[in-house]
C-alpha positions as a Markdown table, in Angstrom:
| # | Residue | x | y | z |
|---|---|---|---|---|
| 1 | Met | -0.2 | 0.0 | -0.1 |
| 2 | His | 1.4 | 3.1 | -0.8 |
| 3 | Asp | 0.3 | 6.5 | 0.7 |
| 4 | Thr | -0.5 | 9.8 | -1.5 |
| 5 | Pro | 1.5 | 12.1 | 0.6 |
| 6 | Ala | 4.8 | 9.7 | 0.1 |
| 7 | Leu | 4.1 | 9.6 | -3.9 |
| 8 | Phe | 3.9 | 13.5 | -4.4 |
| 9 | Arg | 7.1 | 13.6 | -1.8 |
| 10 | Ser | 8.9 | 11.0 | -4.4 |
| 11 | Leu | 8.0 | 13.5 | -7.1 |
| 12 | Ser | 9.5 | 16.6 | -5.3 |
| 13 | Asp | 12.9 | 16.3 | -7.0 |
| 14 | Pro | 13.0 | 17.1 | -10.6 |
| 15 | Thr | 15.4 | 14.3 | -11.2 |
| 16 | Arg | 12.9 | 12.1 | -10.4 |
| 17 | Leu | 10.6 | 13.4 | -12.6 |
| 18 | Arg | 12.9 | 13.1 | -15.4 |
| 19 | Ile | 13.9 | 9.5 | -14.3 |
| 20 | Leu | 10.3 | 8.9 | -15.1 |
| 21 | Ala | 10.0 | 10.6 | -18.4 |
| 22 | Leu | 13.2 | 8.4 | -19.1 |
| 23 | Leu | 11.7 | 5.1 | -18.3 |
| 24 | Arg | 8.3 | 6.2 | -20.0 |
| 25 | Ala | 10.6 | 6.1 | -23.4 |
| 26 | Met | 12.0 | 2.7 | -22.5 |
| 27 | Glu | 13.4 | 0.5 | -19.7 |
| 28 | Leu | 17.2 | 1.7 | -18.8 |
| 29 | Ser | 19.6 | -0.1 | -16.5 |
| 30 | Val | 21.3 | 2.3 | -13.7 |
| 31 | Gly | 24.4 | 2.9 | -15.8 |
| 32 | Glu | 22.2 | 3.9 | -18.5 |
| 33 | Leu | 20.1 | 6.3 | -16.5 |
| 34 | Ala | 23.8 | 7.9 | -14.9 |
| 35 | Gln | 24.9 | 8.2 | -18.3 |
| 36 | Val | 21.9 | 10.2 | -19.5 |
| 37 | Leu | 20.9 | 12.7 | -16.5 |
| 38 | Gly | 25.2 | 13.0 | -16.2 |
| 39 | Gln | 24.8 | 11.8 | -12.2 |
| 40 | Ser | 26.6 | 9.5 | -10.5 |
| 41 | Gln | 25.4 | 5.9 | -10.3 |
| 42 | Pro | 25.2 | 5.6 | -6.5 |
| 43 | Arg | 23.0 | 9.2 | -6.6 |
| 44 | Val | 20.7 | 7.8 | -9.3 |
| 45 | Ser | 20.2 | 4.7 | -7.2 |
| 46 | Arg | 19.1 | 6.6 | -4.2 |
| 47 | His | 16.4 | 8.3 | -6.6 |
| 48 | Val | 15.4 | 5.1 | -8.4 |
| 49 | Lys | 14.8 | 3.6 | -4.8 |
| 50 | Ile | 12.6 | 5.8 | -3.5 |
| 51 | Leu | 10.4 | 5.7 | -6.9 |
| 52 | Ile | 10.3 | 1.9 | -6.3 |
| 53 | Asp | 9.3 | 2.3 | -2.7 |
| 54 | Thr | 6.4 | 4.5 | -4.1 |
| 55 | Gly | 5.5 | 1.8 | -6.7 |
| 56 | Leu | 6.1 | 4.3 | -9.7 |
| 57 | Ala | 8.9 | 2.5 | -10.8 |
| 58 | Glu | 10.1 | -1.4 | -10.5 |
| 59 | Arg | 13.3 | -3.2 | -10.8 |
| 60 | Arg | 14.4 | -6.6 | -12.5 |
| 61 | Lys | 17.6 | -8.1 | -12.4 |
| 62 | Glu | 19.2 | -9.5 | -15.3 |
| 63 | Gly | 22.5 | -11.5 | -15.0 |
| 64 | Ser | 24.8 | -8.7 | -13.4 |
| 65 | Trp | 22.4 | -6.2 | -14.9 |
| 66 | Val | 19.6 | -4.4 | -13.4 |
| 67 | Phe | 16.8 | -2.7 | -15.6 |
| 68 | Leu | 14.2 | -0.5 | -14.2 |
| 69 | Ser | 10.8 | 0.3 | -15.8 |
| 70 | Leu | 7.7 | 2.2 | -14.9 |
| 71 | Gly | 5.4 | 1.0 | -12.5 |
| 72 | Asp | 1.8 | -0.6 | -12.7 |
| 73 | Ala | 0.0 | 1.6 | -15.3 |
| 74 | Ala | -3.0 | 2.4 | -13.1 |
| 75 | Arg | -0.7 | 4.2 | -10.6 |
| 76 | Val | 1.5 | 5.9 | -13.6 |
| 77 | Gln | -0.7 | 6.8 | -16.4 |
| 78 | Pro | -2.6 | 9.2 | -14.4 |
| 79 | Leu | 0.6 | 11.1 | -13.0 |
| 80 | Phe | 1.7 | 11.4 | -16.8 |
| 81 | Asn | -2.0 | 12.7 | -18.1 |
| 82 | Met | -1.5 | 15.5 | -15.7 |
| 83 | Leu | 2.2 | 16.3 | -16.3 |
| 84 | Asp | 1.3 | 16.2 | -20.1 |
| 85 | Gln | -1.5 | 18.5 | -19.8 |
| 86 | Trp | 0.9 | 21.0 | -17.6 |
| 87 | Ala | 3.2 | 20.6 | -20.6 |
| 88 | Glu | 0.8 | 21.8 | -22.7 |
| 89 | Ile | 0.1 | 24.9 | -20.7 |
| 90 | Asp | 3.8 | 25.8 | -19.7 |
| 91 | Gly | 5.8 | 24.2 | -22.4 |
| 92 | Gln | 8.3 | 21.3 | -22.1 |
| 93 | Asp | 10.7 | 21.2 | -19.9 |
| 94 | His | 14.1 | 22.5 | -20.6 |
| 95 | Trp | 15.6 | 19.2 | -19.4 |
| 96 | Ala | 13.4 | 16.8 | -21.7 |
| 97 | Ala | 14.9 | 17.7 | -25.1 |
| 98 | Ala | 18.6 | 17.2 | -23.5 |
| 99 | Asp | 17.6 | 13.8 | -22.0 |
| 100 | Ala | 16.0 | 12.8 | -25.1 |
| 101 | Ala | 19.3 | 13.5 | -26.9 |
| 102 | Arg | 21.5 | 11.8 | -24.7 |
| 103 | Leu | 18.6 | 9.2 | -24.8 |
| 104 | Thr | 19.8 | 8.5 | -28.2 |
| 105 | Ala | 23.0 | 7.7 | -27.8 |
| 106 | Val | 22.5 | 5.1 | -25.2 |
| 107 | Arg | 20.3 | 3.7 | -27.9 |
| 108 | Ala | 23.4 | 3.5 | -30.2 |
| 109 | Asp | 25.6 | 2.0 | -27.8 |
| 110 | Arg | 23.1 | -0.8 | -27.2 |
| 111 | Ala | 22.8 | -1.0 | -31.5 |
| 112 | Ala | 26.7 | -1.4 | -31.4 |
| 113 | Ala | 26.7 | -4.0 | -28.4 |
| 114 | Ala | 24.3 | -5.9 | -30.2 |
| 115 | Glu | 25.8 | -5.9 | -33.5 |
| 116 | Arg | 29.1 | -7.4 | -32.2 |
| 117 | Tyr | 27.1 | -9.8 | -30.4 |
| 118 | Phe | 25.3 | -10.9 | -33.3 |
| 119 | Ala | 28.5 | -10.7 | -35.7 |
| 120 | Ser | 30.1 | -13.2 | -33.2 |
| 121 | His | 27.5 | -15.8 | -33.4 |
| 122 | Ala | 26.1 | -15.1 | -36.7 |
| 123 | Gln | 27.9 | -18.3 | -38.1 |
| 124 | Asp | 26.7 | -20.7 | -36.0 |
| 125 | Trp | 23.2 | -19.3 | -36.7 |
| 126 | Asp | 23.5 | -19.3 | -40.4 |
| 127 | Asp | 25.0 | -22.9 | -40.4 |
| 128 | Leu | 21.9 | -24.1 | -38.8 |
| 129 | Arg | 19.3 | -22.5 | -40.4 |
| 130 | Ser | 21.4 | -23.7 | -43.8 |
| 131 | Leu | 20.1 | -27.2 | -42.8 |
| 132 | His | 16.0 | -26.6 | -43.0 |
| 133 | Ile | 13.6 | -24.7 | -45.0 |
| 134 | Ala | 14.1 | -21.1 | -45.5 |
| 135 | Glu | 13.4 | -19.2 | -42.1 |
| 136 | Ser | 10.6 | -16.7 | -44.2 |
| 137 | Glu | 8.7 | -20.2 | -44.7 |
| 138 | Val | 8.7 | -21.1 | -41.1 |
| 139 | Glu | 7.5 | -17.6 | -40.2 |
| 140 | Ala | 4.7 | -18.0 | -42.7 |
| 141 | Ala | 3.3 | -21.2 | -41.3 |
| 142 | Val | 3.7 | -19.9 | -37.7 |
| 143 | Ala | 1.4 | -16.9 | -39.4 |
| 144 | Arg | -0.8 | -19.7 | -40.3 |
| 145 | Ala | -1.1 | -21.2 | -37.5 |
| 146 | Leu | -2.1 | -18.5 | -35.2 |
| 147 | Ala | -4.5 | -16.9 | -38.0 |
| 148 | Asp | -8.0 | -18.3 | -36.8 |
| 149 | Arg | -8.2 | -16.1 | -33.8 |
| 150 | Pro | -6.8 | -12.9 | -32.0 |
| 151 | Ile | -3.5 | -13.1 | -30.6 |
| 152 | Gly | -4.7 | -11.3 | -27.4 |
| 153 | Arg | -2.0 | -11.6 | -24.8 |
| 154 | Leu | 1.1 | -13.3 | -26.1 |
| 155 | Ile | 4.2 | -14.6 | -24.3 |
| 156 | Asp | 7.1 | -16.0 | -26.4 |
| 157 | Ile | 9.4 | -18.2 | -24.3 |
| 158 | Gly | 13.1 | -18.2 | -25.2 |
| 159 | Thr | 12.3 | -15.1 | -27.4 |
| 160 | Gly | 16.2 | -14.7 | -28.6 |
| 161 | Thr | 16.5 | -11.8 | -30.6 |
| 162 | Gly | 12.6 | -11.1 | -30.1 |
| 163 | Arg | 11.4 | -12.2 | -34.0 |
| 164 | Met | 8.1 | -13.7 | -32.7 |
| 165 | Leu | 7.2 | -10.7 | -30.8 |
| 166 | Glu | 8.4 | -8.5 | -33.5 |
| 167 | Leu | 5.9 | -10.5 | -35.9 |
| 168 | Phe | 3.2 | -10.7 | -33.9 |
| 169 | Gly | 3.2 | -8.1 | -31.2 |
| 170 | Pro | 1.8 | -5.7 | -33.4 |
| 171 | Ala | -1.4 | -7.4 | -33.7 |
| 172 | Ala | -1.4 | -8.7 | -29.4 |
| 173 | Asp | -2.6 | -6.8 | -26.8 |
| 174 | Arg | 0.3 | -7.3 | -24.8 |
| 175 | Ala | 3.5 | -8.7 | -25.8 |
| 176 | Leu | 6.0 | -9.8 | -23.5 |
| 177 | Gly | 9.3 | -12.4 | -24.1 |
| 178 | Val | 11.2 | -14.5 | -21.6 |
| 179 | Asp | 14.8 | -15.3 | -22.1 |
| 180 | Arg | 17.3 | -16.8 | -19.7 |
| 181 | Ser | 20.4 | -15.0 | -21.6 |
| 182 | Pro | 20.9 | -11.3 | -20.4 |
| 183 | Glu | 22.8 | -10.7 | -23.8 |
| 184 | Met | 19.9 | -12.1 | -25.8 |
| 185 | Leu | 17.6 | -9.9 | -24.2 |
| 186 | Arg | 19.7 | -6.8 | -24.7 |
| 187 | Leu | 19.9 | -8.0 | -28.5 |
| 188 | Ala | 16.1 | -8.1 | -28.3 |
| 189 | Arg | 15.6 | -4.7 | -27.1 |
| 190 | Val | 17.9 | -3.2 | -29.8 |
| 191 | Lys | 15.7 | -5.3 | -32.4 |
| 192 | Leu | 12.4 | -4.6 | -31.1 |
| 193 | Ala | 13.0 | -0.9 | -30.6 |
| 194 | Glu | 14.3 | -0.6 | -34.4 |
| 195 | Ala | 11.0 | -2.2 | -35.4 |
| 196 | Gly | 9.2 | 0.2 | -33.6 |
| 197 | Leu | 8.0 | -2.1 | -30.5 |
| 198 | Ala | 9.6 | -0.6 | -27.6 |
| 199 | Ala | 6.5 | -1.5 | -25.6 |
| 200 | Ala | 7.0 | -5.0 | -25.6 |
| 201 | Glu | 8.0 | -6.1 | -22.5 |
| 202 | Leu | 11.1 | -8.3 | -21.8 |
| 203 | Arg | 11.9 | -10.7 | -18.6 |
| 204 | Gln | 14.6 | -12.4 | -17.8 |
| 205 | Gly | 13.4 | -16.1 | -16.6 |
| 206 | Asp | 13.8 | -19.5 | -17.0 |
| 207 | Met | 11.7 | -21.8 | -19.1 |
| 208 | Tyr | 10.8 | -24.5 | -16.1 |
| 209 | Ser | 9.8 | -21.6 | -13.6 |
| 210 | Leu | 8.8 | -18.4 | -15.5 |
| 211 | Pro | 8.2 | -15.3 | -13.6 |
| 212 | Leu | 4.7 | -15.0 | -14.7 |
| 213 | Pro | 0.9 | -15.8 | -12.9 |
| 214 | Ser | -0.8 | -18.4 | -14.2 |
| 215 | Ala | -3.3 | -17.4 | -16.8 |
| 216 | Ser | -2.0 | -14.6 | -18.3 |
| 217 | Ala | -2.2 | -15.4 | -21.8 |
| 218 | Asp | -3.9 | -16.2 | -24.6 |
| 219 | Thr | -1.2 | -17.2 | -26.9 |
| 220 | Val | 2.2 | -18.7 | -26.0 |
| 221 | Ile | 5.2 | -19.5 | -28.3 |
| 222 | Ile | 8.2 | -22.2 | -28.1 |
| 223 | His | 10.1 | -21.2 | -31.1 |
| 224 | Gln | 13.1 | -23.5 | -31.8 |
| 225 | Val | 13.6 | -23.6 | -28.1 |
| 226 | Leu | 12.6 | -27.4 | -26.8 |
| 227 | His | 15.6 | -29.1 | -28.3 |
| 228 | Tyr | 17.9 | -27.4 | -25.9 |
| 229 | Ala | 15.4 | -28.7 | -22.9 |
| 230 | Gln | 16.8 | -31.2 | -20.3 |
| 231 | Gln | 13.0 | -31.9 | -19.5 |
| 232 | Pro | 11.1 | -30.6 | -22.5 |
| 233 | Ala | 7.7 | -32.1 | -20.7 |
| 234 | Asp | 8.4 | -29.7 | -18.0 |
| 235 | Ala | 8.9 | -26.9 | -20.1 |
| 236 | Val | 5.5 | -27.8 | -21.9 |
| 237 | Ala | 4.1 | -27.9 | -18.7 |
| 238 | Glu | 5.1 | -24.6 | -17.6 |
| 239 | Ala | 4.2 | -23.0 | -20.4 |
| 240 | Ala | 0.4 | -24.5 | -20.2 |
| 241 | Arg | 0.4 | -23.1 | -16.8 |
| 242 | Leu | 0.0 | -19.4 | -18.5 |
| 243 | Leu | -2.8 | -19.9 | -20.3 |
| 244 | Gly | -6.1 | -18.8 | -19.8 |
| 245 | Pro | -9.0 | -21.0 | -20.7 |
| 246 | Gly | -9.3 | -21.2 | -24.8 |
| 247 | Gly | -6.0 | -20.1 | -24.8 |
| 248 | Arg | -3.2 | -21.9 | -27.2 |
| 249 | Leu | 0.3 | -22.9 | -27.1 |
| 250 | Leu | 2.4 | -23.0 | -30.8 |
| 251 | Ile | 5.5 | -25.1 | -30.6 |
| 252 | Val | 8.0 | -25.0 | -33.4 |
| 253 | Asp | 10.8 | -27.3 | -33.4 |
| 254 | Phe | 12.9 | -30.0 | -35.4 |
| 255 | Ala | 11.3 | -33.6 | -35.9 |
| 256 | Pro | 13.6 | -36.4 | -35.1 |
| 257 | His | 17.0 | -36.5 | -37.0 |
| 258 | Glu | 20.4 | -37.8 | -36.6 |
| 259 | Arg | 22.6 | -34.5 | -36.6 |
| 260 | Glu | 24.7 | -35.8 | -34.0 |
| 261 | Glu | 27.3 | -32.7 | -34.4 |
| 262 | Leu | 24.6 | -30.6 | -33.1 |
| 263 | Arg | 24.8 | -31.8 | -29.4 |
| 264 | Ile | 28.5 | -30.6 | -29.3 |
| 265 | Arg | 28.4 | -27.9 | -31.8 |
| 266 | Asp | 25.3 | -25.7 | -31.0 |
| 267 | Ala | 24.3 | -27.8 | -27.5 |
| 268 | His | 21.0 | -29.3 | -28.9 |
| 269 | Ile | 20.1 | -31.9 | -25.9 |
| 270 | Arg | 17.1 | -33.2 | -27.9 |
| 271 | Leu | 17.5 | -34.2 | -31.6 |
| 272 | Gly | 14.4 | -33.6 | -32.8 |
| 273 | Phe | 10.8 | -34.7 | -31.1 |
| 274 | Ala | 8.3 | -37.1 | -33.0 |
| 275 | Asp | 5.0 | -36.3 | -32.9 |
| 276 | Asp | 3.6 | -39.0 | -30.6 |
| 277 | Ala | 5.8 | -37.5 | -27.8 |
| 278 | Met | 5.0 | -34.1 | -28.3 |
| 279 | Leu | 1.2 | -34.9 | -28.3 |
| 280 | Lys | 1.8 | -36.7 | -25.1 |
| 281 | Tyr | 3.7 | -33.8 | -23.6 |
| 282 | Leu | 1.0 | -31.5 | -24.3 |
| 283 | Asp | -1.9 | -33.8 | -23.0 |
| 284 | Ser | -0.2 | -34.4 | -19.8 |
| 285 | Ala | 0.0 | -30.5 | -19.6 |
| 286 | Gly | -3.8 | -30.8 | -19.5 |
| 287 | Leu | -3.9 | -29.5 | -23.2 |
| 288 | Glu | -5.6 | -30.6 | -26.4 |
| 289 | Gly | -3.1 | -31.4 | -29.1 |
| 290 | Arg | -2.6 | -31.7 | -32.6 |
| 291 | Val | 0.0 | -31.5 | -35.3 |
| 292 | Val | -0.3 | -28.4 | -37.7 |
| 293 | Glu | 2.2 | -29.1 | -40.3 |
| 294 | His | 5.8 | -30.6 | -41.1 |
| 295 | Leu | 8.0 | -28.1 | -43.2 |
| 296 | Glu | 10.4 | -30.2 | -45.2 |
| 297 | Gly | 13.1 | -28.8 | -47.7 |
| 298 | Gly | 16.4 | -29.2 | -46.0 |
| 299 | Glu | 18.3 | -32.0 | -44.0 |
| 300 | Leu | 15.9 | -31.2 | -41.2 |
| 301 | Thr | 12.4 | -31.1 | -40.7 |
| 302 | Val | 10.4 | -28.2 | -39.2 |
| 303 | Thr | 7.3 | -29.1 | -37.4 |
| 304 | Leu | 4.5 | -26.9 | -35.8 |
| 305 | Trp | 2.4 | -28.3 | -32.9 |
| 306 | Thr | -0.4 | -26.6 | -31.2 |
| 307 | Gly | -2.1 | -27.2 | -27.7 |
| 308 | Glu | -5.2 | -25.8 | -26.6 |
| 309 | Arg | -6.4 | -25.2 | -23.2 |
| 310 | Pro | -10.3 | -26.3 | -23.1 |
| 311 | Glu | -12.7 | -23.3 | -22.5 |
| 312 | Ala | -14.3 | -23.2 | -18.8 |
| 313 | Arg | -17.2 | -25.6 | -18.9 |
| 314 | Leu | -20.2 | -24.3 | -17.2 |
| 315 | Lys | -21.8 | -26.1 | -14.2 |
| 316 | Val | -25.6 | -27.0 | -14.9 |
| 317 | Val | -27.5 | -26.4 | -11.3 |
| 318 | Ala | -30.3 | -28.9 | -11.2 |
């Protein structure tokens, strides 16, 4: 519970107002905030703590980094409505333009770091893609599989570079990606910002224990992730937990294959999945599973499976 006087006291320092304006534009680390504000990290951290204590900001740890975002919209949006109206009357604060310019530099730094990471791994990814049908055809198949109803609340597990969010986030009511790797999340932030999807949410988390509430999604995607799983059935069950009634889980992965070198070169734990095995995972997770499509055209076949959470059945009272 946050009391109103404490909330207004938290806004009494102009630096904290600047921090909220910056977080409105994008999630930032404490170091990035310090860079934009031109202040020391300890000083910025003290300001951030006050905003967190009053529910106006939230913190999330990703590896050795801590990212900050705005607090609950119901608390923060009325504040921005008020500030926007005052800005129309009094004009924009003189700090706003300077902060926006420095924020552009932060975005450029992120993009450069992401490009270095992508370049260092591009050959491995290209080698794997060369073994199966073109990625564009896989993405088209995913679009077909999701075309029969609205996306609703979308969660992409193992989001990687955020490609599924980039493709389907614009049609979603809410788009959120989860990945275990902080490096991949930083790459995804850059890619999504470039695609105009800075509002998409990203979280660090493990596919066996997702930091998300049950029944919080209408559509969940696991795209080319399960072959890294030690316990794929557990990962499917955890993904199914996120689905509300009528929700669907779409899994994209390889059919069984014999490319043993992928275990060593690319850390694949599973050399594909048979349809009956995947359908068993879905059934055990309480979903109605089906095979959507097999995409042949290379040494590896890509398969799409879906599992749907049955609609809640109404009890008939005699």
